[in-house]
Legacy VTK file of the C-alpha trace (Angstrom):
# vtk DataFile Version 3.0
C-alpha trace
ASCII
DATASET POLYDATA
POINTS 64 float
120.706 85.232 76.859
124.418 85.280 76.151
125.981 83.729 73.072
127.614 81.040 75.198
124.214 80.049 76.617
122.706 79.766 73.133
125.623 77.630 71.947
125.130 75.306 74.923
121.417 74.899 74.221
121.707 74.363 70.462
122.594 70.616 70.582
119.618 69.987 72.875
117.299 71.863 70.541
118.612 69.904 67.563
118.098 66.568 69.363
114.585 67.652 70.322
113.761 68.543 66.710
115.172 65.223 65.482
113.092 63.343 68.054
109.939 65.190 66.966
110.722 64.412 63.316
111.212 60.720 64.121
107.961 60.473 66.087
106.089 62.250 63.298
107.536 59.921 60.646
106.652 56.811 62.676
103.158 58.114 63.330
102.616 58.848 59.648
103.815 55.338 58.763
101.368 53.726 61.206
98.535 55.941 59.952
99.279 54.982 56.349
99.304 51.265 57.229
95.975 51.547 59.051
94.453 53.555 56.210
95.588 50.995 53.648
94.225 48.136 55.752
90.887 49.913 56.247
90.614 50.535 52.513
91.367 46.895 51.748
88.782 45.691 54.253
86.186 48.069 52.826
86.784 46.945 49.255
86.770 43.289 50.307
83.469 43.733 52.123
81.961 45.635 49.219
82.990 42.989 46.693
81.693 40.186 48.916
78.344 41.912 49.459
77.824 42.567 45.739
79.038 39.201 44.505
76.075 37.157 45.733
73.278 39.366 44.312
75.151 39.804 41.044
75.673 36.059 40.765
71.922 35.519 41.232
71.103 38.063 38.530
73.717 36.561 36.211
72.462 33.037 36.712
68.844 34.135 36.158
69.759 35.973 32.976
71.779 33.014 31.691
68.777 30.667 31.989
66.607 32.872 29.771
LINES 1 65
64 0 1 2 3 4 5 6 7 8 9 10 11 12 13 14 15 16 17 18 19 20 21 22 23 24 25 26 27 28 29 30 31 32 33 34 35 36 37 38 39 40 41 42 43 44 45 46 47 48 49 50 51 52 53 54 55 56 57 58 59 60 61 62 63
């Protein structure tokens, strides 16, 4: 490959690398949002499931 050929290809390679970087950044952002949402849903479910039994125990202990 001649130097002139490499110089002609370089802008295309740079645009390709920038496109890959952009797609990776967007993908990471979506993954982070989904992970945060999943964590919030898990914690919300956990708190809801424990609240009712703990309230029953608390109320029983308070009456004693």
